[in-house]
C-alpha positions in Angstrom: 110.5 135.2 72.7 112.0 131.9 74.0 110.4 129.4 71.8 111.7 131.3 68.7 115.3 130.9 70.1 115.0 127.1 71.0 113.7 126.8 67.7 116.3 129.0 65.8 118.6 126.6 67.7 117.2 123.2 66.8 117.2 124.2 63.4 120.6 125.3 63.4 121.8 122.4 65.1 119.4 119.4 63.5 121.8 116.7 62.3 119.9 115.6 59.5 119.4 119.0 57.8 122.9 119.8 58.6 123.9 116.5 56.5 121.9 117.7 53.9 122.8 121.3 53.5 126.6 119.9 53.4 126.2 117.3 50.6 123.9 119.9 48.2 127.0 121.9 48.8 129.7 119.8 48.5 127.6 118.2 45.2 127.2 122.3 43.8 131.1 122.9 44.2 131.8 119.5 42.1 129.1 119.9 39.6 130.5 123.7 39.6 134.0 122.4 39.0 135.7 122.3 41.7 137.9 119.7 42.5 137.4 117.3 45.6 140.0 118.4 47.9 139.1 122.0 47.2 135.1 121.4 47.9 136.1 118.9 50.6 137.7 121.9 52.2 135.2 124.5 51.6 132.2 122.1 52.8 134.7 121.7 55.9 135.4 125.5 56.4 131.7 126.1 56.4 131.4 123.1 59.3 133.6 124.6 61.3 131.7 127.9 61.2 128.5 127.1 61.4 129.7 125.4 64.4 131.8 128.7 65.9 128.4 130.2 65.6 126.7 127.6 67.4 127.9 128.4 70.5 126.9 131.3 71.1 123.5 130.7 70.4 123.4 127.7 72.9 124.8 130.3 75.2 122.5 132.9 74.9 119.4 129.7 74.9 121.0 128.6 78.5 121.2 132.5 79.6 117.5 132.8 78.9 117.0 129.8 81.1 118.1 130.8 83.4 115.9 131.8 86.8 
């Protein structure tokens, strides 16, 4: 189970994947007709929420690694 937790956390916080995800989201929003400002704000909020969700995962993994 610990291996799976670490794997999930690593993929969740993978910088390259995250950058690709945010770029794709922005491009799709713009292609759908959202203004640059709105698309930027939506991507920013998505990124912020994703990082907020990472904190409990980090704590969970840290607790799992403790003796």
